[in-house]
C-alpha positions as CSV (number, residue, x, y, z in Angstrom):
1,M,0.0,-0.1,0.1
2,K,1.1,3.7,-0.8
3,K,1.1,6.0,2.0
4,F,0.2,9.6,1.5
5,C,-0.1,12.6,4.1
6,I,-0.6,16.3,5.0
7,F,1.7,17.9,7.2
8,G,0.7,21.0,9.1
9,N,0.6,22.6,12.5
10,P,-2.3,22.5,13.1
11,V,-3.4,19.9,10.9
12,A,-6.3,18.2,13.3
13,H,-9.1,20.4,11.3
14,S,-7.7,19.4,7.6
15,K,-10.1,17.6,5.2
16,S,-7.5,16.8,2.9
17,P,-7.5,13.0,4.2
18,Q,-11.2,12.4,3.3
19,M,-10.9,14.3,-0.2
20,Q,-8.0,12.3,-1.2
21,N,-8.8,9.0,0.2
22,A,-12.3,9.4,-1.6
23,G,-10.1,9.7,-4.9
24,F,-8.0,6.7,-4.1
25,K,-11.4,4.5,-3.5
26,Y,-13.0,5.7,-6.5
27,L,-10.0,4.0,-8.6
28,N,-9.7,1.3,-6.5
29,L,-6.1,2.0,-5.7
30,D,-4.4,0.5,-2.9
31,A,-2.9,3.3,-1.1
32,S,-4.1,5.7,2.2
33,Y,-3.8,9.5,3.1
34,E,-3.3,10.7,6.9
35,K,-2.8,13.9,9.1
36,F,0.9,14.1,10.1
37,H,1.2,16.9,13.2
38,L,4.3,18.4,12.4
39,E,5.3,20.7,14.7
40,N,9.0,21.8,13.7
41,G,9.0,22.2,10.1
42,D,12.8,21.5,9.8
43,N,12.2,17.9,10.2
44,I,9.8,17.9,7.3
45,K,12.0,16.2,4.8
46,E,13.4,13.8,7.2
47,E,9.6,12.9,8.0
48,F,8.9,12.3,4.6
49,I,11.6,9.8,4.1
50,K,11.5,7.9,7.3
51,N,7.9,7.3,7.2
52,S,8.2,5.7,3.5
53,F,5.7,8.5,2.1
54,S,5.0,8.3,-1.6
55,G,3.6,11.9,-1.3
56,S,2.2,14.4,0.7
57,N,0.8,17.7,0.9
58,I,2.3,20.7,3.0
59,T,0.0,23.3,5.0
60,V,0.7,26.4,7.2
61,P,3.4,27.0,8.6
62,H,5.7,24.6,6.5
63,K,5.4,25.6,3.0
64,E,8.6,27.7,2.8
65,I,11.0,25.7,4.8
66,A,9.7,22.5,2.7
67,F,10.6,24.5,-0.1
68,K,14.1,25.1,0.6
69,Q,14.6,21.2,1.8
70,A,13.4,19.6,-1.6
71,D,15.6,18.0,-3.7
72,I,13.9,19.3,-6.9
73,V,11.5,22.0,-7.3
74,R,9.1,22.2,-10.4
75,G,6.7,24.7,-12.1
76,I,5.5,28.0,-10.7
77,A,7.1,26.9,-7.2
78,Q,10.5,28.0,-7.9
79,K,9.1,31.3,-8.2
80,I,7.0,31.3,-5.1
81,E,9.6,29.6,-3.1
82,A,6.9,27.8,-1.2
83,V,5.3,24.3,-2.0
84,N,2.4,22.5,-1.1
85,T,3.0,19.2,-2.4
86,Y,6.0,16.3,-2.3
87,I,6.3,13.3,-4.1
88,K,9.2,10.9,-4.2
89,E,10.7,10.4,-7.6
90,D,13.7,8.4,-8.3
91,E,14.4,8.4,-4.4
92,K,14.3,12.1,-4.9
93,V,12.1,14.3,-2.9
94,V,10.5,17.0,-5.8
95,A,8.0,19.6,-4.8
96,Y,5.2,21.5,-6.5
97,N,2.6,24.0,-5.7
98,T,-0.7,23.2,-6.5
99,D,-2.0,26.2,-4.5
100,A,-1.7,29.0,-7.2
101,P,-3.7,27.1,-10.1
102,G,-5.8,25.8,-7.5
103,F,-7.0,29.5,-6.3
104,L,-7.1,30.8,-10.3
105,K,-9.7,27.8,-10.8
106,A,-11.3,28.8,-7.3
107,I,-12.2,32.1,-8.5
108,E,-13.6,31.6,-12.0
109,S,-16.9,32.1,-11.0
110,F,-16.1,35.8,-10.2
111,G,-16.1,36.6,-13.6
112,N,-13.8,39.3,-15.0
113,I,-11.7,40.4,-12.0
114,K,-8.8,43.2,-12.9
115,R,-7.6,44.3,-9.5
116,V,-7.1,42.3,-6.2
117,L,-5.8,42.7,-2.6
118,V,-4.0,40.2,-0.8
119,L,-4.0,40.1,3.0
120,G,-1.1,38.1,4.6
121,A,2.5,37.4,2.9
122,G,3.0,33.9,3.8
123,G,3.6,31.2,1.2
124,T,-0.2,31.4,0.4
125,A,-0.2,35.0,-0.5
126,K,3.1,34.4,-2.4
127,A,1.3,31.6,-4.6
128,I,-2.0,33.9,-5.2
129,A,0.3,36.9,-6.0
130,L,2.5,35.4,-8.4
131,I,-0.1,33.5,-10.5
132,L,-2.5,36.6,-10.4
133,Q,0.4,38.6,-11.6
134,E,1.1,35.6,-14.4
135,Q,-2.5,36.4,-15.5
136,N,-1.6,40.1,-16.0
137,I,-4.0,41.0,-13.0
138,D,-3.1,43.9,-10.9
139,V,-2.1,42.9,-7.5
140,V,-1.3,44.4,-4.2
141,V,0.0,42.5,-1.0
142,L,-1.0,44.1,2.3
143,N,0.9,42.6,5.5
144,R,1.1,43.6,9.7
145,S,4.8,43.5,9.2
146,K,7.5,45.2,6.8
147,E,9.6,42.3,7.1
148,K,8.0,39.8,4.6
149,L,7.2,42.4,1.9
150,E,10.5,42.4,-0.3
151,F,9.7,39.1,-1.8
152,F,6.7,40.5,-3.4
153,K,8.7,43.9,-4.1
154,N,11.7,42.1,-5.7
155,N,8.9,40.5,-7.9
156,G,7.7,43.4,-9.1
157,I,4.6,43.5,-6.8
158,K,3.4,46.2,-4.9
159,A,3.2,45.4,-1.0
160,F,2.7,47.5,1.8
161,S,2.1,47.0,5.5
162,F,-1.0,48.4,6.9
163,E,0.6,51.5,8.3
164,D,1.9,52.4,5.2
165,F,-1.2,51.7,2.9
166,D,-3.2,54.4,1.5
167,F,-6.6,52.3,1.9
168,K,-8.9,55.2,1.7
169,N,-8.1,55.9,-1.9
170,E,-7.7,52.2,-3.1
171,K,-10.7,50.4,-4.8
172,F,-10.4,46.3,-5.4
173,D,-12.3,44.1,-7.3
174,L,-11.6,41.2,-4.9
175,V,-10.1,41.1,-1.4
176,V,-8.4,37.7,-0.4
177,N,-7.6,36.6,3.1
178,S,-4.6,34.2,3.0
179,T,-3.7,35.1,6.7
180,S,-4.8,32.5,9.5
181,A,-7.2,35.1,11.2
182,G,-10.5,33.1,11.5
183,L,-8.9,29.4,11.4
184,K,-9.1,28.8,15.3
185,D,-10.5,32.1,16.5
186,D,-12.8,35.2,15.9
187,F,-10.0,37.4,14.7
188,L,-10.2,39.9,11.6
189,P,-7.1,40.0,9.7
190,T,-6.6,43.4,10.3
191,S,-8.5,46.2,11.8
192,K,-12.4,46.5,11.4
193,E,-11.9,50.0,10.2
194,I,-9.5,49.3,7.8
195,L,-11.5,46.4,6.1
196,E,-14.7,48.1,6.1
197,N,-12.9,50.9,4.3
198,I,-11.9,48.5,1.9
199,L,-14.7,45.8,1.6
200,S,-17.2,48.7,1.1
201,K,-15.6,49.4,-2.2
202,S,-15.2,45.6,-3.4
203,S,-17.5,43.2,-5.3
204,F,-16.1,39.9,-3.9
205,A,-14.3,38.4,-0.9
206,F,-12.6,35.4,-0.5
207,D,-10.9,33.5,2.3
208,C,-8.3,30.9,2.0
209,I,-9.7,29.1,5.2
210,Y,-12.5,26.6,4.5
211,G,-15.7,25.1,6.1
212,K,-16.7,28.2,7.9
213,I,-17.7,31.7,7.4
214,T,-14.8,33.7,9.1
215,P,-15.3,37.0,10.9
216,F,-13.6,38.2,7.3
217,L,-16.1,36.8,5.3
218,A,-19.1,37.7,7.5
219,L,-18.0,41.4,7.6
220,A,-17.6,41.3,3.5
221,K,-21.1,39.9,3.3
222,N,-22.6,42.5,5.4
223,L,-21.1,44.9,3.2
224,N,-22.7,43.4,-0.2
225,N,-19.7,41.3,-1.2
226,R,-20.3,38.1,-2.7
227,I,-18.2,35.6,-0.7
228,K,-16.3,32.4,-1.2
229,D,-14.3,30.5,1.4
230,G,-11.5,28.3,0.6
231,E,-13.2,24.9,-0.5
232,D,-12.6,25.0,-4.1
233,M,-9.4,26.3,-4.0
234,L,-8.8,23.1,-1.6
235,L,-10.5,20.8,-3.8
236,Y,-8.5,21.9,-7.0
237,Q,-5.2,21.8,-5.4
238,G,-6.1,18.7,-3.9
239,V,-7.1,17.5,-7.7
240,L,-3.6,18.8,-9.0
241,A,-2.0,16.6,-6.2
242,F,-3.9,13.6,-6.8
243,E,-2.9,13.9,-10.3
244,L,0.8,13.9,-9.2
245,F,0.3,11.2,-6.7
246,T,-1.6,8.7,-8.9
247,K,0.5,9.7,-12.3
248,T,-3.3,10.1,-13.8
249,K,-5.6,12.7,-14.9
250,A,-8.5,13.2,-12.7
251,D,-11.8,13.3,-14.7
252,N,-15.1,14.8,-13.7
253,M,-15.9,11.6,-11.8
254,V,-13.2,11.6,-10.1
255,I,-13.1,15.2,-8.9
256,E,-16.7,14.8,-8.0
257,A,-15.9,11.8,-5.8
258,M,-13.3,13.9,-4.3
259,R,-15.7,16.8,-3.7
260,R,-18.2,14.7,-2.0
261,G,-15.1,13.3,-0.1
262,L,-14.2,16.8,0.8
263,K,-18.0,17.5,2.1
264,G,-17.9,14.1,4.3
265,E,-20.6,12.5,2.0
């Protein structure tokens, strides 16, 4: 039996196992996928090899250290410098980022988006900002501290700390929360005043957190934004990872099986 997992801290909330296992079951594959609570990301490659995993997903806060530890990094992950998928290939740990294309697929229903504000500056924010830039969509990154903004500026993406941002004179089609605010708490990603000013002028709001209406999404909805949580992003990045794990193309039947697994059906 081939073994797969998701590394994270926290990881108890993850629905990736039920989604991936549903895909394995649908294709009658001899494989299993489990949660792996990893406190110290410095050990991620070691644990991946030691436990004989054929592949894994990686969630917060380990995406950037996983990038650094991989033997080979492919695709847009090289530019993002953060990965969410490992596979074993010829005894090498090969890394990918499926968050970026997964996000694009998830926001298709919003239609023609021209300007996006991304809250946060971690691995997910990097994936989202760079894939939007590739699509020639104007993207701005906003983060609490200035320290993490150099990456974005070095890649030609406008990035600001909250204190330096002229939020009163900026308008966006879509506002994305890529921070963990609202995951295990009732916090907003920044002050309510700033968010009200931004969201009162936007049309869409997306939270990478899934399975709940976060305080960010609740506020956006009250301000007449069309909202969406991260379930579709999770699904589509998971489908892309599944294809890497199984070396098969997931057709619509597999995708729907994985969606039902994600929903616990």
